[in-house]
N, C-alpha and C positions, 0 to 999 in steps of 0.2 A: 650721842657720841658714836661715831662709826667704829666698828671693831676692826682691828688689824687682821683678824682671821675671818676668812670667808670661804664658803663652799657653794658649789652649784650642783643641781640635780636635774635629771630628765626622766619624766614619767610617760605614761601612754598618752596623756592629754596636755601636759604643761611642762615648761622649763622654768626653774626658779633659781634665784641667787639669794643666798642667805648669809647674814652676818652672824658669826658664832659668838663665843664668849667675849665680853660679858653680857651683850644685849640680847642675843638669840631672837632675831627678828629679820624679816625679809628686807632686802635692799630697797630703800624707799623709792628711788628714781627708776627702778627697773620695772617695765611692763611685761608681765608674763605672756609669751606668745601662746596661741591655741592652734589646734589642728594637728596635722600629721608632722611630727617633729622627729627628724632623722638623726641628728647628732648635735653635740655641743662640746666646746673645748676652750680652755684658757691658753693664752700664749705663755711660753716658758718664762718670760719676764714678769708676767702677772698684770701687764697693762691692759690687755684686751681680753674680751670674752666674745666668742663667735658661736652662732647656732644656725642651723639650716632648717627651712620649712618648705612647703610646696610653693611659696611665693618667691623664695630666694634666700640669700645669705645676709645676715645682719651682724655687724661688728659693733660691740658695745664697750664703752669705757667702764672697766670693772670697778672703778672707785665710786662712781655715782650712778651707773646704770643707764646713761643716755646713749642712744644709738649714734655712732660716728659715721658709718657708711653702710651702704647696702649694695648687693649685686643681684641682678635678676637671673639667677641660676636655679631653676625649679627642681633639677634632678641630681643635686649634690648629696652624696652619702657620707663623705669623709672630709675633714678639714684638718690642716696642719700648719703650724707657724714655724718660722725660723727662730734661732735662739734669742735674738733681740726683738722679735715681733715685727721686724721691718717687712718681711715677705710672708705671704699666705698662699698655701697650695690647696687645691680642691680636686676631689675625685668624683667623677660622675659615672653612672652606669654605662658600660660599653654599648655602643650602638653602631650602625652602619649607615653610610650616606646613600644617595641615589645611585651611585656607581657600584655599590656593594663593598666599598672600602671602609675600614674601621675609622670611626671618628676619633679625634684627639680628645680624650676624656680627662686628661690631667692638665690642669691650668695653674699657672703661677702668677700671682698678683702682688702689686705693692699694696700693703695694708691700708695706709693712708696716703692718698694722692689727690692733688688739686686737679680737677677736671674742668675744662671750660664749659660754660653753660650751653646746653644743647648737644653735647657730645657724650658718648658712652665710654665708660672705663674699659680699657683694653688690657688683656693679660700680657705679661712679659714673655711668656713662652707657653707652648702647647706640646703635649706628648701623648703617646698611646701606651696605656698600661692596663691590661685586662684584669689582673689579679688585684684583690682588695688588700693584700698584705705586701708590705715593702714597696708601696707605690710612691711614697713621698720622697722628695729630694733631701739629701743630707748636706748640712751646712757646716762650715768651719765656725769656730767660736766667735770670730770677728765678722762673720757673714760676708767675707770677701769672696769666697769660692763656694760652690755647691757641686754635687755629683749625683749621678744616677747610673744604675747598672743596666747594661745591654749585653747582647751575646758576645762573650769572649773579651769584654773590655768594660772598664769603668770610665765614663765620660765626665770631664770636669768643665764647668762653665764659670765665667764671671757672673756674679749674682745680678749685676745690672744689665747683662746682655745674654739672653738665653737663645739667641737666634742660631748660634753655631757653637760647638764645643771649643773650649779654650785649649784643652790638652786631653790626651787619652792615655790610660794605663792598660796596656795590652797584657792579658793573662788568659791563656787558652783554658776553657772549662770553668772559669770563675763563676761561682754561684752566690756569693755573699760578700759584703764589704762593710766596714765601719770606720767613720772618720773620728779621730780622737778629739775629745774636748780639750779645753785649756788652750794655752798659747802655742803649743807644739802642733804644727800642722802635719800630722801623720795620718796615714790611712792603712788599714789592715784588710787584706783580701784572703778569701778562702777558696782553695781549689781541691775538690774531692778526689778520691781514688779513681784512676782510670787507666786501663790497659796495663795492669800490674804495677803501676807506679803508686807510691804512697801519697796520701793526702798532704797538703801543705798550707800553712798560714804564713803569709809574707807581709812585712811592714815596710812601707815606703814613706819617704818624706816628700810632701807636695812642694814643687812639681818635679823632683828628681826621681824619675821613674825608670832609670836605666838599670839600677841594681837595688835590691832590698837592703835595708839597714839592719833588719832582723828577720829571722825565719825559723820555722819549726816544721819538720816533716814527721808524719806518723801514719800508722795504719789504723783500721777500725774507726773511720770517720766519714760517715755518709752526710752528716749535717752538723753544724756547729752553732754555738752562741758566742759572739765576740763581745767581751765586757771590758771596756776601758775604765781605769780609775779616773777620778775627777780631774787630775792634773794631766792626764794623757801620757804618763810615763811608763805604765805597765799595763799589760793586756792579759786577761784570763781567757783561755780557749776551752770551752766545754763541748767536747766532741761526743757524738752519739751515733750508734749504728741502728739501722732499721731492724736487724735480726740479731739476737744473741746466739751465736753458734754453740755455746756451751749449754743452752737451754735452761739457764738459771733465771732468766727474766723474760716476760712476755713483751716488754717495751724496749728491748735492745740493750746494748752495753754502753756505758758512759765512762769517759776518761777526761782528765783535766790537765791542762798545761798552762805554764806561766812564762811570759816573754817580757823582756824589757824593751822599751822603744829604741834604745840606742844600741842594742845587740850585745850588751855585756852579760846578759843572763837569760837562759831558757832552760826549762826543766819540766819533767812530768811530776805532778803532785801526787805523791803516794799517800794513800789513806789506809788507816789501820783497822777498818771494819769492812767486811765484805758486803756488797750490795750496790744499788744504784746511787747516783748523786742526785738528790732531790732539789737542791737550790744552792746558789752561790751568789754572794753580794759583796760589793766593795764598801768599805767605810768611807764617809765623806772626807776623812783626813788623808786618804790615798795611801796610807801606810800599812793597812791591814785589811783582811777580808775574812768572811765567815762562810763555812761550808756545812750543809746538812747532808749526811750520807749514811749508807748502810741499810740493811733490812730492819724493819720495825722490831723493837724500838730503835729509832735512828740516833746517830751521834752528831753533835754539833761542835765544831772546832774553829777557833780563831787562829789564822795564820798571819805572819808578818809579810812584808813585800818581797821576802826571799823564800817564801813557801815553808818557813819553819813554824811548826805549831807552837803557840804561846799559851793557849788555855782551851780546855774542853768543858762543855757544860754537861750536866747529867743526862743520861740516856732517857729517851721518851718518845712517844708517838708524835713526831714533829716532821714537817716537810718544808718550812718557810723560815727565812731569816731576813729581817729588814733593819737596817741601821737608821737611827734618828738623824734628821738633817744636821744637827750639831755634832754628831758622832759620839755623844755621851752614852746613849742608851742603845740597846739592841733588843728587838723582840724576836722570840723563837716560837713559832706557832705551828699548829697542825690543822690544815684546812682540807677542803675536798671531801674525801671519805673518812676523815678523822674527826675528832670530837670538837674541834674549834677552840681549844685552849690556847691562850697566849701567855707566855712567860716573858716578863720584862726584866732585863738585867742592866745594872749600872756599871758600865765598863770603867768608869773613873774611880769607883769605890770597890776595888778588888773583885770586880765581876760578880758582885753579890746580886741575888735575886730580889727585885723590888716587890713584885706581886705576880699573881696568876689570875688572868681574866677569863671568865667563862663567857665566850662571845657567841655561843650557839653555832650557827652554820653560815658564816659570812662568806661572800664571794669577793668582797673588796676590803682591803685593810691598808690604811695609809697613815703616816705620821703627819701631824700638823707642822707647818714651817718652823714654829718655835720649839718643837720637841716637847710640848707640854700636854698634847692630847693625841689620842689614837682614834681614828674613825674606822668603824666597821659597818658594812652594809650588806644586806642580802638583796640581790638583784635578779631580774628576769633576763633571759629565759631559763637560766640555770635552775632557779626555784621561783615558782609563781605564787607561793604562799609566804606569809610572814615577811614580806618585803618592807624594808625600812632602814633608817640611818640611826646609828648610836655613836655618841661621843663619850670616850672614856678618859679620865684623867690618868696621867702616867703612874700615879700612885695606886690605881686599881678601881676607883669608884666611877660610876656612870654619872655623867653630868647633863646629858641631853638625849632624848629619844623622840623619833617621829616615824610613824608608820605611813606607808603608801600602798595604793592599790596594786600598781605594777611599776616598779622602779627599774629603769634600764641602765642608768649611769649616775655616778656621783664622784666628785673630785674636789680636792682642796685648791684654793687659789694660790699659785706659787708666789713667794715673797722672799726678798733678800734678807739675810740674817741681820744686817745693820738697820733695816727698817722695822725691826720688831723690838719690843721692850726687853731689856735685859733682866736677869734674875734667875733664881733657882727654880727649875720647873717643878720640883717636888713640893715647894713651899711658897706661898700658902696654898692650902687645898681650896679650890674654888667651890662656891655654893652651888649645889645642883639645881638645875631648872625644874619647875614643877612637873614637867613631862617625865623627868627621870624618877621623881618620887612616885608618880603614878605607875610607871613601869615596874618599879620595885614592889609596889603593892600587888601586882598581878603575878609576880614570879613566885612559884611554889618554893617553900622552904625545903631544902634538901633533907630528906629523911635519912635515918641510919641505913647504910647500904646492907642489903640482905645478903649479897654474895652469891656465888654459884651454888647450884643444888648439889648436895652430897647424899649419897645413899646411906642408909642407916649404919652399914658396916664401916663406913669411912668417916663418920662424924666423930668429932673430938680429936682428930689427928691432924697433923700439919699437912699443908698442900704439897703434893709432890713437885719437885723442881721442874718436871717436864711441862706442868700446867702454869708455870709462872713466866711472866715476861722477863727479858734479860735485865731490865732496869729494876725488877722486883727481886732479883737474886736467882732467877732461873738460868737455864743453860742458854748459850748463844745460839742464834738461828743458823742452821746449816741447810744447804740445798743438796738433795741426793741425786740430782741430774736424771731423774726418772728411774733410777735403779731401785727396785723394791728392797725393803729390809727383810732379810731372810732369818727366820727363827731357828732354834735348835732342832725343831722337828722336820726341817728340810724345806719348808715353804711357809709363806705368810709370816704372821707375827708369833713370837714365842708364846707358848701356852701358859695359862695361870699367872699372868702378870699384867700390870697396868700398861696400856698402849703407850709405847715410846719410852717407858722407864727402862733403866739398865737391867738386863737379865741377870738374875741371881739364882744359883742352884741351892736347893735346901740342904742343910747339913744333915747327913744321914749315915747309915752303916756302910763302911767301906765294902765294895764288892757288890752291893745291891744296886742295880742299874734300872732306871725307869724307862718307860717306852720312848721318851724323847731324849734319852741319853744322859739324864741327870741322876744323881744319887737319890734313892728312896729314903723317906723319913723313917724313924723307928717304928711308928705305928703301921705305916704301909708295908714295911718289911715283915713285921709280925703277922699281919693279915695274909700276906702272900705265903708264908710258911704254912699257915693253917689250911689255905686252899690247896697247896701242893700235897699236904698230908692226906686230906680227904680225897683228893683225886687218886692218890696211890691206893687208898683203901677201897675205892670203888672200882678199880681196874678188874678185880676178880669177878665182881658181879656184872660188869659191863658185857662180858661175853655171852651171858644168858639173857640179856635185855631183849624184849620183843621188838621187832621191826629193824633189827640190825642185820646187815648182810654179812654172811660168812661168820657169824658169831662175834663180830667186832663192833663195838660201840664207838661213836665219834669221840675224839679226844676232848677233854674238858677245855672250856673256853678260857683264854687268858684275858683278864680285864685290865687294860692299861689306863693311863690318865685320860680323863675326859669321857670314859665309858658311862652309859646309863646306869650300870650296876655298881659304879664306884662307891656310891654312898651306902650300899647295903652291907649288912653283916655277912660273914662267910657262910653261916647256916642258910640264910635266905638265898644267897647266890647259888649254892649247891642244890638247894631245893628247887630253884627255878630251872637248873640244868637237868635234874632228874626227870622232871615232868614236862620238859619242853616238847618232846615228840608227841606225847599223848595230848597235850594242849593244842598243838597245831592240827592234829587229826580231828579232835572234837570241834574246833573252830570251823574246819572245812565242812564237817558234817552238818553243823548248825546252819552255815551259810547256804549250802546246796539244798538243805531241807526246807529252809524258808522260801527260796525261790520256787521250788516245785510245789510247795503247799499253797502259795499264793496263786499259782496258775491253776492248780486243781480246784481250788475254792471258786475261782471265776467260772470254771466250766462244769461245776458239779450239777447245775440245773439242767444241762442239755445232753450230757453223755453219761450213760450207765457204766458199770464195770469198774475198770481200773481207774479211769479219770473221774469217776464219781465218788471215790473214797475220800474220806477226810484226811487231813494232815496227821491227826492222832493215830488213825488206823494204819497209815503207811509207815509211821515211825515204829508201831508195834510189830509190823511185819519184818522190819529191818533187823539184822543181827546186831548184837550189842557191840558198839565200837566200830561198826563198819560204815562204809560210805554208801549213800543211796544210789550211787552210780556204779557200784561194784568196786572190786579191788580192796582186799582186806587191809585193815589197819591204816586206811587213809592213803595208801600208795597206789598210784594209777600209772599205767603204761602210757607212752606217747599217743597210741591210737585211742585209748580211752579218754585221754585229755582232750583230743581233737573232737571226739564225739560229744563230750560234755559241753564243749564250747558251741557246737552246732545246736545242741538241744536248748541251751540258754538263748541262742539267737531266735530259734523257732518259737520258743515260749514268749519272747518279747513281741514277735510278730502277731501271735494269737491274741495277746493282751491288747495290742493296738487295734486289731480287727474287731474285737468284742467292744472296745470303746466306741468305734465307729457305728457298730450296730445299735448301741444304746442311744447315740445321738440321732441316728436315723429313726429309731422307734419314737423318740421324743418329738418328731416333726421337723427336725433340722434338715435343710436341703444340702445334700452333699455334692461334691464335684465328681466329674466322671472318673478321675483317677482313684478317688476314694471308693466309689462304687465297684470299680474293677478290683480293688484290693479286697473288698468284702467277698467277692466271688472266688478269690483264691483260698478261702478258709479250708474247704475240704482237702485240697492237695497239701496244704501245710500240716493239717492234722494227721493225714496219712503218713507223711514223711516223719513227723515227730514220733508216731507210734512205732515205725520201723526202727528208728534210731534207739528208742528206749528198749526194744526187744533185743537189739544187738548188745546194748550196754549191760 
């Protein structure tokens, strides 16, 4: 028994047509083509299936898989059908003829046509179109007229005769247009901003092009998406700018407008959450539409045909909304750089959530024509690993899975609602295919979430609101427009607080002010009193302290918040202050002594006298607490400091020369510059002796 549900796929080496539930098998009459396969597509009516290879185009009867007609076009990369499948358009790679002119690479054909024997099938029309996007003709629902965009106008043709335009819609600067579906033969055109004039979307009735029946002008619109509802009575305009002048978004600014085809209503749709508009989609009933908008976690809202919000779904990391073909269900999902979760809602049962599907990382998500199944697929070249097709029941269970090496495209076969069996999509639940059971056996059971790392001091406490998403009870996302958050200390982030958390001053003693302007705590104020008391007691002894100029000691150091001494007791702080000068002098003595002793030790074998003394002998000759380079108590004049620097440089040169001498004595061959450097040793030694005598 043939299945009413069917899908087709294209991989690197094959094209397949597959019958879905309940049989789950390949279409028996279809012969899989091999070789370089460029594209495949169903007609909107579902009657035909066409694919392109290096040999040409083949059109297949989608019901049985038999080839109906073929065209010898080896360079076709795109195929498109008219709404009823009567006409087929092909796009070939642009090329030039012998005269250097561009060849007409867009051709329109009658899909099924009786051709006399011995004659080739001829196209109805030929056009030149270099871009691969927007190349195909747009048809009215009855296929009576078709249109194409050229410079400053939209040309309309009789579908049977494409030799010359039947009518023209002149609009200077027009960049996009969309013909309305349904019985109303309306067309919308978009004219971007130019020469200080606002952008405009105008709706005309075919063929009355003298004046628009509805229009909307607005700024901040470099490009738009024109979305008609199924009846062609209302139009959503999703406008986007290339650059967001407020610097809130890298991808530009988005705005949304709603127009009625008869001109009775037009308005800008106001959204209650700041951020970009991720997706907008009409329901098949043409009476409502859904919008996903705002910074993550995004908000999803259902509006009626007058742009009045009727229901909002919970916040979450979502960026896609798709209504089922029957209009009963809506899926709200997060694809791309999001986790791939799909929430399914039943709009007829108080918008309740049916299930949440963990779909992984799909790049394709489509409803089946009967609204019973959801197809997800991971395709190349977006991802070249884990390519495959999965079918999910609307209730949440997986019913079929098939993996592919490199999957490029997959699609459901379109079908009319009256051609599908009636019944409740939720019941009965279909029996999963063995491939689904095998897939479930390979999926790891989700373990208990470990959660984010917490330092020991923060364990056992609740998560700060700043680290929670908005849908988890955290604060709403805000954009600072590049202005840094200034802390109470004058720059950067406030001290001693969690990044981003609201700054709170510690409750303390009135009148006690911290270094950052906040009140000190009781303990900090008490310690500060002790330090001030000890500082006053030491003022009398400070005048007699050695090393102070004019009998005055430096004032005691104030330790503010964030100081290295903040955690010490007052006694240890004062102890460190009293011995700081002596400690610095002793450190300088030890450092200079080590440098000189190392140099003297290296030369002790070759020079007698002062340079032959050991480091211990030199230290014994130095006065207690003095510097080896002179200047009592570790204090040196600028001239002495300069001489000490020269001495260290000469000592470094001597060590390098002695190293070269050792290498030369070991038999190593030196370069000319190294030999010359060894020859300068006497002069360097002489200069060093002179500086040390002056010091």
